[in-house]
C-alpha positions as CSV (number, residue, x, y, z in Angstrom):
1,M,-45.6,-231.2,-77.6
2,T,-44.2,-231.9,-74.2
3,N,-40.6,-232.8,-73.4
4,T,-41.8,-236.3,-72.5
5,A,-43.6,-236.8,-75.8
6,L,-40.6,-235.6,-77.8
7,F,-38.3,-237.9,-75.8
8,V,-40.4,-241.0,-76.2
9,A,-41.0,-240.4,-79.9
10,L,-37.3,-239.9,-80.6
11,S,-36.5,-243.0,-78.4
12,Y,-39.0,-245.1,-80.4
13,L,-37.3,-244.1,-83.7
14,A,-33.8,-244.6,-82.3
15,V,-34.7,-248.1,-81.0
16,Q,-36.2,-249.1,-84.4
17,L,-33.0,-247.9,-86.3
18,V,-30.4,-249.4,-83.9
19,S,-32.2,-252.7,-83.6
20,N,-32.5,-253.1,-87.4
21,I,-28.8,-252.4,-87.8
22,S,-28.0,-254.7,-84.9
23,S,-29.9,-257.5,-86.6
24,V,-27.1,-257.8,-89.2
25,K,-25.1,-259.7,-86.6
26,V,-26.3,-263.2,-86.0
27,G,-25.0,-264.5,-82.7
28,L,-25.2,-267.8,-80.8
29,V,-27.4,-267.9,-77.7
30,F,-27.7,-271.3,-76.1
31,D,-26.7,-272.8,-79.4
32,Y,-29.5,-271.0,-81.3
33,A,-28.6,-268.6,-84.1
34,V,-30.2,-265.3,-83.1
35,D,-30.2,-261.9,-84.7
36,M,-28.7,-259.5,-82.2
37,G,-31.5,-256.9,-82.7
38,V,-33.9,-259.1,-80.8
39,F,-32.7,-257.9,-77.4
40,L,-33.5,-254.2,-78.2
41,Y,-36.4,-254.3,-80.7
42,P,-39.1,-255.4,-78.1
43,L,-38.6,-252.1,-76.4
44,S,-40.1,-250.4,-79.4
45,F,-43.5,-251.9,-78.6
46,T,-43.6,-250.3,-75.1
47,L,-42.1,-247.1,-76.5
48,R,-44.9,-247.1,-79.0
49,D,-47.4,-247.4,-76.1
50,L,-45.7,-244.4,-74.5
51,V,-46.0,-242.4,-77.7
52,H,-49.7,-243.3,-77.8
53,R,-50.1,-242.2,-74.2
54,E,-48.5,-238.9,-74.9
55,L,-49.7,-238.0,-78.4
56,G,-52.8,-240.1,-79.1
57,K,-53.7,-242.7,-81.7
58,E,-53.4,-240.7,-85.0
59,M,-50.0,-239.2,-84.1
60,T,-48.8,-242.6,-83.1
61,K,-49.7,-244.0,-86.5
62,R,-47.8,-241.2,-88.1
63,C,-44.8,-242.1,-86.0
64,I,-45.0,-245.7,-87.1
65,Y,-45.2,-244.7,-90.8
66,F,-42.3,-242.3,-90.4
67,S,-40.2,-245.0,-88.7
68,V,-40.8,-247.5,-91.5
69,L,-39.9,-244.8,-94.0
70,I,-36.7,-243.8,-92.2
71,N,-35.7,-247.5,-92.0
72,L,-36.3,-247.9,-95.7
73,L,-34.3,-244.8,-96.6
74,M,-31.5,-246.0,-94.3
75,T,-31.4,-249.4,-96.0
76,G,-31.6,-247.8,-99.4
77,Y,-28.7,-245.6,-98.7
78,F,-26.6,-248.6,-97.4
79,A,-27.4,-250.3,-100.7
80,F,-26.5,-247.2,-102.7
81,I,-23.0,-246.8,-101.1
82,A,-22.3,-250.5,-101.4
83,L,-22.4,-250.1,-105.2
84,F,-19.1,-248.2,-105.1
85,A,-15.9,-250.1,-105.0
86,S,-14.0,-250.1,-101.7
87,D,-10.6,-248.6,-101.4
88,P,-8.1,-251.5,-101.1
89,S,-6.3,-249.7,-98.3
90,S,-9.4,-249.7,-96.2
91,P,-10.4,-253.2,-95.0
92,A,-13.3,-251.7,-93.0
93,S,-14.9,-250.5,-96.2
94,S,-15.2,-254.0,-97.7
95,A,-16.4,-255.3,-94.4
96,F,-19.2,-252.7,-94.5
97,D,-20.3,-254.0,-97.9
98,E,-20.4,-257.6,-96.6
99,C,-22.3,-256.7,-93.4
100,L,-24.7,-253.8,-94.3
101,S,-25.4,-254.3,-98.0
102,P,-29.1,-255.3,-97.6
103,V,-30.7,-258.7,-98.3
104,W,-34.0,-257.2,-99.7
105,R,-36.2,-260.2,-98.8
106,I,-35.3,-259.8,-95.2
107,V,-35.6,-256.1,-95.3
108,V,-39.0,-256.1,-96.9
109,F,-40.5,-258.6,-94.5
110,S,-38.8,-257.0,-91.5
111,L,-40.5,-253.7,-92.4
112,L,-43.8,-255.4,-93.1
113,A,-43.6,-257.1,-89.8
114,Q,-42.8,-253.8,-88.1
115,L,-45.7,-251.9,-89.8
116,S,-48.4,-254.6,-89.3
117,S,-47.5,-255.4,-85.7
118,E,-47.2,-251.7,-84.6
119,L,-50.5,-250.8,-86.2
120,V,-52.1,-253.8,-84.5
121,D,-50.5,-252.7,-81.2
122,T,-52.0,-249.3,-81.7
123,E,-55.5,-250.6,-82.3
124,V,-55.4,-253.0,-79.3
125,Y,-54.0,-250.3,-77.0
126,H,-56.7,-247.8,-78.2
127,L,-59.5,-250.3,-77.4
128,F,-58.1,-251.1,-74.0
129,E,-57.7,-247.4,-73.2
130,K,-61.3,-246.8,-74.3
131,R,-62.6,-249.6,-72.1
132,F,-60.6,-248.9,-68.9
133,G,-59.6,-245.2,-69.2
134,E,-56.7,-244.3,-66.9
135,K,-57.1,-247.6,-65.0
136,H,-54.7,-250.5,-65.4
137,K,-52.1,-248.8,-67.5
138,W,-49.9,-251.9,-67.2
139,G,-52.7,-253.8,-68.9
140,R,-52.5,-251.6,-72.0
141,V,-48.9,-252.6,-72.5
142,L,-49.4,-256.3,-71.6
143,V,-52.4,-256.9,-73.8
144,S,-51.3,-254.8,-76.8
145,N,-47.8,-256.4,-76.7
146,S,-49.2,-259.9,-76.3
147,V,-51.1,-259.4,-79.6
148,S,-48.5,-257.5,-81.6
149,I,-45.4,-259.6,-80.8
150,P,-46.8,-262.8,-82.3
151,V,-48.0,-260.8,-85.4
152,D,-44.5,-259.4,-85.8
153,N,-42.9,-262.8,-85.4
154,A,-45.2,-264.5,-87.7
155,V,-44.9,-262.0,-90.6
156,F,-41.1,-261.8,-90.3
157,C,-40.2,-265.4,-89.7
158,V,-42.5,-266.9,-92.3
159,G,-41.9,-264.2,-94.9
160,A,-38.1,-264.0,-94.5
161,F,-37.2,-267.6,-93.8
162,A,-39.9,-270.0,-95.0
163,R,-38.5,-270.4,-98.5
164,T,-34.9,-270.7,-97.2
165,Y,-35.3,-273.1,-94.3
166,G,-37.5,-276.0,-93.3
167,W,-40.6,-275.4,-91.2
168,N,-38.9,-276.9,-88.1
169,I,-36.1,-274.2,-88.3
170,V,-38.7,-271.5,-89.0
171,W,-40.6,-272.6,-85.9
172,Q,-37.4,-272.6,-83.8
173,I,-36.6,-269.0,-84.9
174,F,-40.2,-268.0,-84.2
175,L,-40.3,-269.6,-80.7
176,F,-37.0,-268.3,-79.5
177,N,-37.6,-264.8,-80.8
178,F,-41.1,-264.8,-79.2
179,V,-39.8,-265.8,-75.8
180,V,-37.0,-263.2,-75.8
181,K,-39.3,-260.4,-77.1
182,Y,-42.1,-261.2,-74.7
183,L,-39.8,-261.4,-71.6
184,I,-38.1,-258.1,-72.5
185,S,-41.6,-256.6,-73.1
186,L,-42.7,-257.7,-69.7
187,F,-39.7,-256.1,-68.0
188,S,-40.4,-252.9,-69.9
189,I,-44.0,-252.5,-68.6
190,P,-43.1,-250.1,-65.7
191,L,-42.0,-247.6,-68.4
192,I,-45.7,-246.7,-69.0
193,Y,-45.8,-245.0,-65.6
194,L,-42.8,-242.7,-66.2
195,R,-43.4,-239.0,-66.5
196,S,-41.2,-235.9,-65.9
197,G,-41.4,-234.2,-62.5
198,R,-42.8,-231.1,-64.0
199,E,-45.7,-233.0,-65.6
200,K,-46.4,-234.9,-62.4
201,R,-46.8,-231.6,-60.6
202,V,-49.1,-230.3,-63.3
203,A,-51.2,-233.5,-63.3
204,G,-51.5,-233.2,-59.5
């Protein structure tokens, strides 16, 4: 495994973990209630593409499964430690319980959205790569993300919120998240061309 492959695989995992934790905070953006993980999470789609470029389809799928497993273990551990009473002298401990004790409906559909969208991303990227080879690398990211982001949004928004809010609210959440994710995804496209200096010399 090259240094680049190791770096992008670890970055993919880190972005998944940090964005899921960040989603606990719901902030106001232009008067919309938005989970704060939405600004980081879209990078995971392009990082997945980088993992695919470096390690191939099968290893990428293993990374996706591993990421879902790590997120599930993290959430399970948060739920476990929330079972213990907080020390009254530590206000931060009770705040932890309020913030990070998981809502399992949201957790389950978040992980299902992650798994389904990332696997779809993998298949679309693979088909594009087979069709065009080393040409149009930007297209791999653009096309695969254009398919996987709506899948991610649909699974998460409908599964997590349809029974809690009216369809007009679910649509607003879907639309805002889609726009933010897609814009950040577009800005991340140049990442597909990054390689270490050593690997550039070898490739040349």
